[in-house]
LOFIBA-173578 format. One record per atom (N, C-alpha, C): x negated, y negated, z. Coordinates in steps of 0.05 Angstrom, whole numbers, plus 5000, padded with zeros to 4 digits. Layout:
// residues N
XYZ ...
This chain:
// residues 434
710285610431 712485500446 714285290440 716485270444 718385110445 718284820458 717684580456 717084350474 719684160471 721184070494 722883830491 721983630498 722183380491 721183120505 723182990504 723782870533 725482670535 725082320537 726582220519 725581920518 726181880489 724881630481 725381540453 723581290456 721081220468 719580970465 716881050461 715080870465 711780850452 710681060474 711781100497 710481310510 711281580499 713381620494 714381920484 713381950462 712981730440 711081820413 708681850417 707581780441 704381860438 704482100451 705682200468 705982450485 707182650459 708582560445 709482760423 707782820398 705882540393 703382580373 701382790387 700882750408 698782880418 699583230426 702283260429 703183570436 703283690405 703883500384 704183610361 701583730346 699083700363 696883740350 696484010363 697484070383 697084310400 697284610381 695584750379 696785020360 698785230380 698485140403 700685290419 703385190424 703784990410 707084880403 707684930376 709885100371 710285170347 713385010337 714584890364 717084760349 717384530374 717284210360 717084030382 720183870378 721583840397 724383670396 724183490418 725883240409 725483010427 728982900431 729382840451 731582710452 731482420470 732882230460 733482190428 731482180411 729282080418 727082050400 727081730390 725681690363 726081480347 724681540326 724381330302 723281330283 720781430267 718981390292 716381500294 716581820307 717481810330 717982100340 719182280315 720782230301 721882370285 719282480259 717082360261 715382420239 713682690252 713582790281 712283020285 714483180306 716983080305 719083220315 721983230310 723383390316 725983410310 727583320328 728683040328 730782860342 733382950346 733682940372 737083020377 737982810388 740182650383 741482460388 742982500416 741582590435 742482570466 740782370483 741982220499 740982000516 739382090537 736981980543 735582070564 736882030593 739081960594 740481940619 742782130619 743582270600 745982450592 744582710606 744482750635 743783000646 744983230635 747283280633 748983470625 748183510598 748183310579 747183380550 745183490551 742683390565 740483480562 739583790571 741483820590 741084090603 742584300579 744684220565 745684380546 743684390523 742184170522 740484210496 738084350502 737684400526 734884570535 735984860531 738884940542 739985160532 739585240507 741085060491 741185110458 738485190450 736684990455 733485080444 732185260454 733085370475 731085520493 728585410503 728285170508 726185060513 723985190534 721585250523 719485370541 718685170561 718384900553 717584680570 718484440560 720584260581 721684000578 719683810591 718383600580 716983370588 718983120594 718883040619 720582830619 718882590619 719782420598 717982100601 719081880614 721181820615 722281540629 722481590659 722681330672 723181380697 726281430712 727981350695 730681320705 731681670705 731281770682 732282170686 730382290707 728382240715 726682310737 727982240760 728981970765 730181870795 732981950795 734082010773 736682220769 736782470776 734482610777 734582890782 734583060762 733483010736 733183150713 731483460715 729283400724 727283620733 728783810752 730683710771 731083870793 733184030780 734883940764 737184020751 735984240733 734084130713 733384380697 732384570704 730484580730 729284740745 731784990754 733384890774 735984980781 736985180760 736585140736 737685340717 734985490701 732485490712 731185700707 729185540679 729585280679 728185220658 725185080669 723185080651 720584970664 720784680658 719584460674 719684200666 718084020674 716583850663 713683740674 715283450684 714883390706 715083110728 715983130752 715782960765 717283030798 719883030796 720683210827 722983150834 724282940835 726782850842 728482630848 727082570877 725582710892 725082650917 722782530917 720682590896 718282550896 718382310876 719882230858 720282010844 721081780857 721781820886 722781530899 720481440901 717981500902 715781360895 715581070879 717081160856 717980930832 720380780838 722580940846 725080890850 725980690869 724180720890 725180530912 721380480923 721680200917 719180060924 719180030956 721080030968 721180031004 720180341011 721180520993 719880810999 717180801004 716180690977 713180710974 711980580988 712580340996 710880181017 710780271046 712980431048 712980491082 711480741077 711080921054 709281131061 706680971056 706280811043 703180731046 701880631074 703680471083 703780381113 703380591136 704880861127 704381011148 701981231141 701081211117 698681371112 695781241110 696280991117 693180801110 692180761084 693980761058 693580701037 693780361032 691380271021 691679991021 693379871005 695079661009 696779550990 696979231008 699179110996 698678831000 700778831031 700278641044 702578571070 705078481063 707278641074 710378611061 712478581076 714378541075 717078561081 719378701071 721478831078 723678941060 725778841073 727378801053 730378651064 731778731048 734778821062 737478841052 739078601048 738078401068 739778141073 738477911060 740177781042 738677551023 737877341045 739177271067 738877041090 736077081101 735577391110 733477451125 730777471100 731177561083 729777531062 727877291054 730577041055 729276741051 728276621073 728776701104 727176631123 724476751117 723577001112 721177111111 718976971096 720276961065 719276801045 717776521057 719776381075 718976131080 716376141096 715776361109 713176381128 710676461118 711276491087 709076571073 707476381061 705276251072 703776081057 702176161037 702175991015 701376040980 703676230968 702376280950 703776430929 704876740943 707276900931 708577150942 709677270924 710177480923 711177680905 714277760911 716477780896 719077890900 718978090885 719578320897 720378570877 722778680882 724878710861 726678880870 725979190885 727879320896 727079500908 726979790884 729479790868 729879980848 728379900824 729380030802 728280090774 730079900760 728279740750 729079460733 727379420708 726579650690 725579680672 722879490668 721279500686 718779370691 719179050693 721378930699 721678730702 722678590727 722978750749 724178660779 721878590797 720278440788 717778300794 717378050789 717277840807 717477560805 714577500822 713177350807 710977170823 711776910829 711876840851 712676530860 709976430869 710376170856 708576010870 708975800890 711275800893 712575570918 715075700930 715975570953 717775670972 720475620952 720275450938 722775380914 722975650893 720975730886 720576000866 722276150884 720076220909 721576490923 724276520929 725476260934 728176240942 730276310918 729376210888 730776210868 730676570861 728076670863 727876940862 729277140873 729477070900 731577260918 734277240915 735276940905 738176880902 739077070872 736577000852 737977160830 738077470833 735977590842 736577850853 738377950873 738277830894 740277910915 743577790916 743477610904 746077420904 747677490874 745977360854 747077400825 746577680817 745277820831 744578130821 744178150791 741678010779 740777960758 739578270745 738778460771 737678710763 739978880771 741478850778 744079020784 743279110814 744079380814 743479530846 741079530849 739379540833 735979540834 735379270855 736979090860 736278830868 737778820895 739179060902 740579010932 738679000955 735879120959 734179110970 731678980958 729978770970 728078660965 725178770978 722978730969 720778660979 719078480973 718578290996 717078100987 713978121006 712078030987 709578120995 707477930991 704977881003 702877680994 702277730964 701477500945 700477520929 697577600928 696177830915 693677910920 692777810889 690277700892 687977620875 685977810863 685777820837 684278040829 685378120795 683578310791 684378420756 685778640766 687978740749 689378990753 688579190732 688679450744 688179710734 690579840735 690680070716 692380270715 690780550723 691380670742 690280970745 692081140741 691481360723 693081580720 691781860729 693782040743 693182220753 694582490752 694282720737 695882950744 696083020769 697683110783 697883230806 699283530808 698783700824 700883950821 700983990851 701783800872 702583880898 699383940911 697283990903 694784100918 692683960915 692083890883 690183730874 691083550851 689183390836 689483240818 687183280803 687583090774 686083090755 685982760739 684482670740 684282360733 684182320701 685582110694 684682080668 682781820671 682381710650 680081470653 681881250658 680381010664 681680750673 682780650648 684980520652 686880330631 687780070643 688279870628 689779610637 691579510621 693279450635 695779370617 696179060617 697478880597 697578630601 700678590603 701778510627 704978480627 705678230624 704378020621 706377780611 706377740579 708077640577 708977620547 706977430530 706177240540 704077040521 701477090535 699576990508 696976970510 696176820539 693776930551 692576800576 694776840594 696477030594 698077150613 699976950625 701176790607 703176620608 705676800600 707776610615 711276700605 711876930627 713877040618 715577230642 714077530639 714077690662 713277970656 715078080639 713678300624 714978460605 714478760613 715278960597 714479240606 711479310596 710179120581 707479180576 706779090547 705278880542 704678790515 702078870502 700478980516 698279160506 696179300522 694279430518 692679590540 689979630525 687979690548 684979780536 684379990556 682280180545 681080410555 678580480545 676380480562 676580420594 676580130600 676080090629 676479780640 673879740649 672279540637 669479530649 669279430676 672079350684 671779240717 671879520732 672379730723 672579980737 670180130731 668580160752 665980300752 666480510760 664780740758 664981040769 664981010800 663180790809 663580770843 666780700848 667480510837 670380420840 672580650839 672180790819 673981030811 673881240842 671081290848 670681410869 672381350901 672081060899 673680900921 676080980914 677280990891 680281010886 681281270894 680081480886 679981810901 679981800928 678081650936 677481740970 680181530992 680381290975 682281230992 684981130988 685681300965 688681320950 689781550945 687981670923 689381920916 689282170940 687082180950 687082340973 688882300999 688982101004 690682051027 693682101016 694282060993 696982070979 697482340982 695082460973 696682840974 696382901005 695282771026 694982871054 697982771066 698582491053 700682371061 703682581053 703182691027 706082801012 705983071036 703883211041 703483491054 704783381081 703783171093 704683121123 707983091125 708982931103 711582941104 712983111089 712083311084 714083561071 714683481045 712883321028 713683300999 712583390979 712783510964 711183600939 711083480916 709383320908 709083180885 707783350861 709283410835 708083520818 708583320792 706983240776 707583060754 705382900751 705982660739 703682450739 704582240755 702682090774 702281950787 700681710776 702281460773 700981190758 700581000782 698680950798 698280730815 697080490797 698480320802 697980040792 696579930816 693979880806 692779740828 691679440822 691479300846 689879050842 686479040854 685378960841 682079020848 681178810864 681378780887 681578600906 678578520915 678078310927 675778270940 674978490965 677078510973 676978820998 677079060988 676779070961 677379330949 679779350934 680379630922 682879660908 685079710927 687279560917 689679580931 692179650910 694379760923 696279910906 698079720902 699079650877 701279440871 704379610875 703579830861 705979980862 705380270853 706880470861 706880750847 709180720824 708080890804 709581030782 709881290782 712081430773 712281680778 712281810743 711381670730 711281810700 708281700689 707781720667 705881590651 707281360642 704781120642 705180900639 706180790604 707080580598 708080480570 706780210573 704980140560 703780250536 700780390543 700580490567 697880620576 697080900564 699881070556 699881290549 698581280518 698981070502 698381080477 695081060474 694280940490 691480930494 689581160504 690981270525 689981540536 690281770519 692481760506 692882000486 690881990462 690381780457 688581690435 685481840443 685181800467 681781860480 682782150492 685182270495 684182570499 683982730481 681882900495 680083120471 682183330470 682383410496 683383700503 686583750500 687184010500 690084010487 691983940513 693883780512 695983650529 697083860543 698184050526 700184310532 699084370560 696284460557 694984620576 694984480597 694884240599 694284100627 697384060636 699883990625 702083990629 703384280644 702884450631 703284730645 701984810672 699884680673 698184790700 699384620723 699984390712 701284230735 703884380743 705484460722 708084600728 707784850744 705084990739 705185280748 703285250774 702284980781 701084950807 697785080801 696985020784 694285110777 692184970762 692484690769 690684460758 687884450763 687084580788 684484630795 683284750774 683884950756 683185090741 682684980707 683584710703 683984560683 682084350685 680384340658 678784070655 680083890633 679983680640 680883480618 678483400608 678583330583 676483230558 677283020547 675282760547 675982530530 674582470517 674482190489 673282200478 671781910492 668981950481 667381700490 668281450479 669681410459 670281150444 672681010463 672480750465 674380600473 677080570456 679080540469 682080510451 683280240458 684780150441 686179850446 688779870437 691079820453 693779790439 694879510435 695979470415 696979200417 700179190411 701779110428 704979130427 706178950406 707178990382 708878850365 711578840382 712578610385 715578590399 717778410383 719678430385 721678290373 721477980383 721977830369 722377510370 724377510402 723577420418 725377330442 725177460465 723377690457 723077930485 721277800502 721777780525 723578010541 726677870540 727477630531 729677540532 731377650509 733377550495 734977660482 733577670458 733777860436 732777880414 734478040390 733877940369 735678160343 734378440342 736078580329 735378830316 736078860288 735079070279 735879210252 733579000234 731278910242 729878850222 727778970207 728179030180 726379200164 723779130171 721879380175 718979370186 717279440158 715279240153 713779270130 710779420140 709779500116 706879590120 705579800138 707780000145 707380210167 704880380153 705780410129 703880600106 701180480108 701180240104 698580140097 696980100124 697980060144 697080040168 695480370178 697180560172 696380860175 694180930163 693480730139 690480830122 687980770139 688080660161 685780580176 684780780190 682480860190 681081030208 680981020233 682081200245 682281190279 684181010291 686180960271 688580760283 691080920280 693280940301 695081000301 697580800309 700180860296 702580650302 704580770315 704380710344 706080880360 709080740360 711380850351 713880750348 714880690382 715980490390 717080440410 720280400404 721180150392 723180110395 724380100360 725280340344 725280360325 727380520312 729180550296 730380710279 730180690250 731280970234 731580950211 733880860198 734080660182 736480590168 736380560134 737880800123 737180870093 733980870090 733380760073 730580810075 728480670081 729880460100 727580320116 727480440147 724880270160 724980320181 724980080201 727479980219 727879770219 726979790259 727679510263 727079440297 729879560310 728979670339 731879760351 731379670378 729079500389 728479490418 726879200415 726779190440 724378930452 721878920440 720279200453 717579270444 718479490418 717179380400 717479580370 715979750364 712879680360 710879840357 708879800386 707179980379 704380030397 702680050375 701279850368 698879960349 696780010355 695180200360 692980300370 691280430360 687580430370 685580410346 683780450366 681880720360 678980780375 677380590367 674780550378 672680410372 670180530377 667480460371 665180560386 665080430407 666680190412 666480040440 668379900436 668879710462 671379580465 671979390441 669679220434 670179090410 671079200385 669479370376 670379480356 673479610354 674279770376 676779840379 678879650376 678079330384 680579130388 680379060362 678178980340 678678890316 679679070303 679679360305 681179510284 684179570289 684779530317 688579500323 688479220311 687478980312 688878800305 688678730276 687278920260 687078920236 689379100224 690179300234 692479470230 694879290240 694879150262 697178950268 697378750240 695778670229 695678450209 696978570185 697478860183 698678930159 701179020163 701978980189 705079030183 706378780196 708778780181 710678500192 713378570190 715378410205 717578400204 718578170220 721578080209 722077780218 721977770252 721177560267 720677510288 718377650302 717177790287 715277980298 713277770318 712577880342 710577740361 708577930372 706077830380 704677990399 702677830408 701277880431 699477740445 696877750419 694877530424 692577540408 689677680424 690277660448 688477660467 688377930480 689178130470 688978380491 685878470486 684478530516 681678560514 680078360512 680978130511 679277900518 678277870541 679677920560 678477910594 675978050590 676878310584 674678530592 671978460578 672778350549 669878280534 668177980545 670677850555 668677650568 667477710593 668677930613 666878020638 664978180623 664578290607 662078480597 660078210586 660478040580 658877840570 657777720593 658877680616 657677540638 656777740654 657078010648 656278220661 654878430645 652578360632 651378520615 650678800620 650378850650 649879040657 652279230670 654779120664 656979220669 656679550658 657879710675 659279970668 661979990653 661780120634 664680180620 664780470609 665080660632 665180970631 667881110645 669080900663 671181050681 673581080664 
């Protein structure tokens, strides 16, 4: 079959890499792709947000399945458009993608259906938002309602911080239309975890647990980014906790969708905070996470295309996902200055050397080919990912691969997986199977 992947980041490279291994995929295309995706797929220069261009491409290719990676085209209705023209597409409709494209919609849904989350208020007026923020004693979180490339969340330690965050979003519009409405919620303490589940409107299938590191600097310092590295599995997420997630979050989510007359088909990724009261939802995402997809695809043993088709066709209950027992670690190499201003076009060296390591894979996020060179073309450049017998071994192999790669201004966190290892050392009987 012919498969078209929409997007050009690390998530899409991981999906393309996994799909290219399927004996059922005869031809793989990507729009727009990147230099890494081009190694396993034919890339076409069509933007992921050019819906008419993508529809025309699907018609030209006679695509049997289109896999939509990023959040924006989902929110814009790409899946709806393709289906209206008779094409099969993986991903939620624009209506269902509101769980990510509108934090207000998602929070109100959770409140309505008893899904645990932080106490919150939503505001379209900056003055009202400022008044509410001043009533919160202790840290709070200010979130832009709409999509902001993973950066529209500001943790505020003081009333002055929250006042500045609200002003930046609502008055100065640093996130554009995404910040016209904001959510202000209590700050939740605990470890974060990423839960991924395929949904076909009736049932779900879980991926193993993973954990992203959002802050740009070691020890979780500096501003939020799209993600600086991931691990899977997460030792803090036991089988018992995963069962709680199913009972308190996934099952109520499906019941809530049914009650609201909303069908959700695609990938649902609740970002969780593991609090003393149990897991609570930080936010819902309507697509695979990035860089979570990199570690999940490394661990996925079964054929991805079978699972994606089962979602599209509404027969997920008949599908089994199989995963490798090994742990996986992804370390993101970013451009100097990210998530602020950064230079592009820096030649990347050592990719072939890193590729020689067994059970290591370099997923491209922001790259392009320039003559004989592969050069930087984004803030997050590479997701250097490795498997290992356990978390420590996977981490060592990933950082070994990182050490073989260089480009001007390259930056990465040195502590990906560090908190998990310390947790395991202080909890020697901790389970790490989820």
